C-alpha positions as CSV (number, residue, x, y, z in Angstrom):
1,M,76.8,65.6,172.7
2,P,77.5,69.3,173.4
3,K,74.5,71.5,174.2
4,A,73.0,73.9,171.7
5,A,74.6,76.8,173.7
6,D,78.0,75.4,172.7
7,I,77.2,75.8,169.0
8,V,77.7,79.1,167.2
9,M,75.8,80.2,164.1
10,E,76.7,82.5,161.3
11,E,74.6,83.6,158.3
12,F,75.8,84.8,154.8
13,M,74.3,86.0,151.6
14,V,76.5,84.5,148.9
15,P,76.4,85.8,145.3
16,A,75.1,83.3,142.7
17,A,76.9,82.8,139.4
18,D,74.5,85.3,137.7
19,A,74.0,88.9,138.8
20,G,71.2,90.0,141.1
21,I,70.8,86.7,142.9
22,S,72.0,86.1,146.5
23,L,71.9,82.8,148.2
24,Y,71.2,82.3,151.9
25,V,73.9,80.2,153.6
26,R,73.9,79.3,157.3
27,N,76.9,77.8,159.2
28,K,77.0,76.0,162.5
29,R,80.0,74.7,164.4
30,L,81.2,74.2,168.0
31,Q,82.2,77.4,169.8
32,G,85.9,78.2,169.4
33,A,86.4,75.9,166.4
34,T,87.6,77.8,163.3
35,R,89.9,75.3,161.4
36,F,88.5,72.2,159.9
37,A,89.8,69.4,157.7
38,A,88.0,68.7,154.4
39,D,86.4,65.6,155.8
40,R,84.8,67.6,158.7
41,I,83.0,70.2,156.5
42,L,79.5,69.5,155.1
43,L,76.9,71.4,152.9
44,Y,73.2,70.5,152.9
45,V,70.6,71.4,150.3
46,H,66.8,71.0,150.5
47,G,64.2,69.3,148.4
48,A,61.6,70.5,145.9
49,T,59.2,72.3,148.1
50,Y,60.5,73.6,151.4
51,P,63.6,75.6,152.3
52,A,66.7,74.2,154.1
53,E,66.6,75.9,157.5
54,T,63.0,75.0,158.5
55,S,63.8,71.3,158.5
56,F,67.5,70.6,158.6
57,D,67.9,73.3,161.3
58,L,64.5,73.1,163.1
59,P,65.2,72.6,166.8
60,L,62.9,69.8,168.0
61,N,63.4,68.9,171.7
62,G,66.1,71.5,171.5
63,L,68.1,69.8,168.7
64,S,68.2,70.0,164.9
65,W,70.0,67.7,162.6
66,M,72.3,70.6,161.8
67,D,73.0,70.9,165.6
68,Y,73.7,67.1,165.8
69,I,76.3,67.1,163.0
70,A,77.9,70.3,164.4
71,G,77.9,68.8,167.9
72,N,80.0,65.9,166.5
73,G,82.7,68.4,165.5
74,H,81.8,69.2,162.0
75,D,81.6,72.6,160.2
76,V,78.0,72.4,158.9
77,Y,76.4,74.6,156.2
78,L,73.0,74.8,154.5
79,V,72.0,76.7,151.4
80,D,68.6,77.8,150.1
81,V,68.5,77.6,146.3
82,R,67.1,80.8,144.7
83,G,63.3,81.0,145.1
84,Y,63.4,79.2,148.4
85,G,63.6,80.4,152.0
86,R,65.8,83.5,152.5
87,S,67.5,83.4,149.1
88,T,66.5,85.9,146.4
89,R,63.1,85.1,144.8
90,P,63.3,85.5,141.0
91,P,61.1,88.4,139.7
92,E,58.7,85.8,138.1
93,M,57.5,84.9,141.6
94,D,56.0,88.4,142.0
95,Q,54.0,88.0,138.7
96,P,51.1,85.7,138.0
97,A,52.4,82.2,137.8
98,T,50.9,81.5,134.4
99,G,52.8,84.5,132.9
100,N,56.1,82.6,132.8
101,A,57.6,79.2,132.2
102,P,58.7,77.1,135.2
103,I,61.6,78.7,137.0
104,V,64.6,77.2,139.0
105,R,65.3,74.1,137.0
106,T,67.8,71.5,138.4
107,E,70.6,73.1,136.3
108,T,70.1,76.4,138.0
109,A,70.0,74.7,141.4
110,V,73.3,72.9,140.6
111,S,74.8,76.2,139.8
112,D,73.6,77.7,143.1
113,V,75.1,74.8,145.1
114,G,78.3,75.3,143.2
115,A,78.4,78.9,144.3
116,A,77.9,77.9,147.9
117,V,80.6,75.1,147.7
118,D,83.1,77.6,146.3
119,F,82.3,80.1,149.0
120,I,82.9,77.4,151.7
121,L,86.1,76.1,150.2
122,A,87.5,79.6,150.0
123,R,86.4,80.4,153.5
124,R,88.1,77.4,155.0
125,G,91.0,77.1,152.7
126,V,90.3,73.5,151.7
127,S,89.8,71.8,148.3
128,K,86.8,69.5,149.0
129,L,83.9,68.9,151.4
130,N,81.0,66.5,152.2
131,L,77.6,67.0,150.5
132,L,74.2,66.0,151.8
133,G,70.9,66.3,149.8
134,W,67.3,65.5,150.6
135,S,64.9,64.4,147.8
136,W,65.3,66.8,144.9
137,G,68.4,67.8,146.7
138,T,69.8,64.3,146.0
139,S,69.5,65.1,142.3
140,I,71.2,68.5,142.8
141,M,74.1,67.1,144.9
142,G,74.4,63.9,142.8
143,C,74.6,65.9,139.5
144,Y,77.0,68.4,141.0
145,T,79.2,65.5,142.2
146,T,79.3,63.9,138.7
147,R,80.8,67.2,137.4
148,N,83.0,68.0,140.4
149,N,84.2,64.7,142.0
150,D,87.5,66.5,142.9
151,K,85.6,68.9,145.2
152,V,83.6,66.2,147.0
153,N,84.9,64.1,149.9
154,R,81.8,62.0,150.7
155,L,78.2,62.1,149.4
156,V,75.0,61.5,151.4
157,L,71.7,61.1,149.6
158,Y,68.6,61.1,151.8
159,A,65.5,59.9,150.0
160,P,67.2,59.6,146.6
161,L,65.2,60.6,143.6
162,W,65.4,58.2,140.6
163,L,63.3,57.1,137.6
164,R,59.6,57.1,138.5
165,S,57.1,54.4,137.7
166,T,54.4,55.5,140.1
167,P,52.4,58.8,140.3
168,T,54.2,61.7,141.9
169,L,52.9,63.5,145.0
170,L,54.2,66.8,143.7
171,Q,51.5,68.5,141.7
172,D,50.6,72.0,140.5
173,S,46.9,72.6,141.0
174,G,46.8,75.1,138.1
175,K,45.5,74.1,134.6
176,Q,48.9,74.8,133.1
177,M,52.3,74.6,134.7
178,G,53.4,78.1,135.4
179,A,56.6,79.7,136.9
180,Y,55.7,78.6,140.4
181,R,53.0,76.8,142.4
182,T,51.3,77.5,145.7
183,V,51.1,75.0,148.6
184,T,48.5,75.1,151.4
185,T,49.0,73.9,154.9
186,D,46.3,71.2,154.3
187,A,48.2,70.0,151.2
188,A,51.5,69.9,153.2
189,R,49.8,67.8,155.9
190,R,48.3,65.3,153.4
191,R,51.5,64.9,151.6
192,W,53.5,64.2,154.7
193,F,51.3,61.4,156.0
194,T,50.6,59.7,152.6
195,G,51.5,56.0,152.9
196,V,51.5,55.9,156.7
197,P,49.2,53.2,158.2
198,K,46.2,54.9,159.8
199,D,46.9,53.3,163.2
200,Q,50.5,54.8,163.1
201,Q,49.7,58.4,162.1
202,A,48.9,59.8,165.5
203,T,52.2,58.7,167.1
204,L,54.6,59.1,164.1
205,V,55.4,62.8,164.8
206,P,55.8,63.9,168.5
207,P,53.3,66.5,169.7
208,G,53.9,70.0,168.4
209,W,56.7,69.0,165.9
210,F,54.5,69.2,162.8
211,E,53.0,72.5,163.8
212,A,56.5,73.9,164.6
213,W,57.7,72.9,161.1
214,L,54.6,74.2,159.4
215,N,54.6,77.6,161.1
216,T,58.3,78.1,160.5
217,T,58.2,77.0,156.9
218,F,55.2,79.1,155.8
219,A,56.6,82.1,157.6
220,T,59.5,82.1,155.0
221,D,57.1,83.5,152.4
222,P,55.5,86.7,153.8
223,V,53.6,87.3,150.5
224,G,52.0,83.9,150.5
225,A,51.4,84.0,154.2
226,R,49.1,87.0,153.7
227,Q,46.8,85.1,151.4
228,V,43.6,83.4,152.6
229,P,44.2,80.6,153.2
230,P,48.0,81.1,153.6
231,V,50.2,79.5,150.9
232,L,53.8,78.9,150.2
233,R,55.0,79.9,146.8
234,V,57.4,77.3,145.3
235,P,59.3,77.4,142.0
236,N,58.1,74.8,139.4
237,G,61.4,74.0,137.7
238,V,61.6,70.7,139.6
239,L,58.2,69.7,138.3
240,Q,59.2,70.4,134.7
241,D,62.4,68.3,135.2
242,N,60.3,65.5,136.7
243,Q,58.1,65.4,133.6
244,E,61.0,65.6,131.1
245,Y,63.3,63.3,132.9
246,W,62.4,61.1,135.9
247,M,58.8,60.4,134.8
248,A,59.9,59.9,131.2
249,G,62.4,57.2,132.0
250,K,65.4,59.5,131.2
251,P,68.0,60.0,134.0
252,Y,69.0,63.7,134.4
253,Y,72.5,62.5,135.2
254,D,74.3,59.1,135.6
255,P,75.2,58.0,139.1
256,A,77.9,55.8,137.5
257,D,79.8,59.1,137.1
258,I,80.0,59.5,140.9
259,R,83.4,58.5,142.1
260,V,83.3,59.3,145.8
261,P,82.1,57.2,148.8
262,T,78.3,57.5,148.8
263,F,75.6,56.7,151.4
264,L,71.9,56.4,150.7
265,A,69.2,56.7,153.4
266,H,65.5,56.0,153.1
267,A,62.5,55.3,155.2
268,E,59.9,52.6,154.6
269,W,56.8,54.7,154.3
270,D,58.3,57.3,151.9
271,A,55.7,57.8,149.3
272,D,57.5,60.7,147.6
273,T,60.6,58.6,146.6
274,P,59.5,55.0,147.1
275,S,62.0,52.2,147.9
276,Y,62.3,51.1,144.2
277,M,64.1,54.4,143.6
278,L,66.6,53.5,146.3
279,A,67.3,50.1,144.7
280,G,67.5,51.5,141.2
281,Y,69.9,54.3,142.2
282,F,72.1,52.0,144.3
283,A,72.5,49.7,141.3
284,R,73.9,52.5,139.2
285,L,76.6,53.6,141.7
286,I,79.1,51.3,140.2
287,N,82.1,53.6,140.4
288,A,81.9,54.9,143.9
289,P,84.9,53.6,145.9
290,Y,82.3,52.2,148.4
291,R,78.6,52.6,148.7
292,R,76.0,51.6,151.3
293,Y,72.3,52.2,152.1
294,V,70.1,52.1,155.1
295,E,66.3,51.5,155.1
296,I,64.7,52.8,158.3
297,G,61.4,51.4,159.5
298,E,58.4,53.5,160.6
299,G,59.3,56.7,158.8
300,T,58.3,58.8,155.9
301,H,60.0,61.1,153.4
302,S,60.2,63.6,156.4
303,I,61.8,61.2,158.9
304,L,64.3,63.8,159.9
305,M,61.4,65.4,161.9
306,E,59.8,62.3,163.2
307,K,60.1,60.0,166.2
308,N,62.7,57.8,164.6
309,R,64.9,60.7,163.3
310,M,67.9,59.6,165.5
311,Q,68.2,56.4,163.5
312,L,68.8,58.6,160.4
313,F,71.1,61.0,162.2
314,Q,73.3,58.2,163.7
315,A,73.5,56.2,160.4
316,V,74.6,59.3,158.5
317,Q,77.0,60.4,161.2
318,Q,78.7,57.0,161.2
319,F,79.3,57.2,157.5
320,L,80.7,60.8,157.8
321,D,83.0,59.9,160.7
322,E,84.2,56.3,159.9
323,D,87.7,55.4,158.6
324,I,87.1,52.6,156.1
325,K,90.1,50.6,154.9
326,T,89.8,48.0,152.2
327,D,91.5,44.6,152.7
328,H,93.8,43.7,149.8
């Protein structure tokens, strides 16, 4: 594996489909590499609460997941949907939350991913690429793929979101669902370790890793960071979609419309998207040329930043790099 010093990073602000919105896109690749085949280009999108760069590209022991994929010779990108991370925050986020309806619904996120995809395809002169989504990001990437199979080479869904039959850990503490919600550091910690056996909690995350993620993540919202206690402001569109679709037994999109090779990854203690979602989603992937899933022991929804993260990295990398031929 090449060292981090061998990897170069570029940052872009990409126009969204509608005026006034810019999307933060980060690129990492090996030094000196400028031409990539479509099967060596990947775009990642985050989940419902936290931005892309503070998890996918958080260097832990000197290495992030983004570094790992880039070090294996891929041209790797991440994007923050509007309202998250370094992308434009809609004006509603500077007003009282109760003054507006939930913002940044899944449809908007799919559009933002589409803008990032088109930017990357034009930049590299290719017609398709690989997609990777985490949690809500699996809905964004899955839905995008159903409408744009011709632009997708392979699809990776980490902690897939599907129809919900158990209570959600995503809550808005307000009496009514407004444009956005605020998350405290204590709430972030509680959510992370929900479902982990008590005797495993102290060793699940190596020393300093959780704090590194927490500090980096909350620093992306300077306005929220100035509050006492500090908070992270997060768009509520995903919660509205959860209520109207996943918690109401109505799929937002049909995985049967995905027609590209697809890989699902999940960890056993994931209380955000429990294992029954993995099974339900996999059963609907009936038109993917091939499909596979891995269930990793001793990990949560955030296994990408836990002691067993390399099992996730290696399983996904194998899927991205393998040459599968079907016997006839």
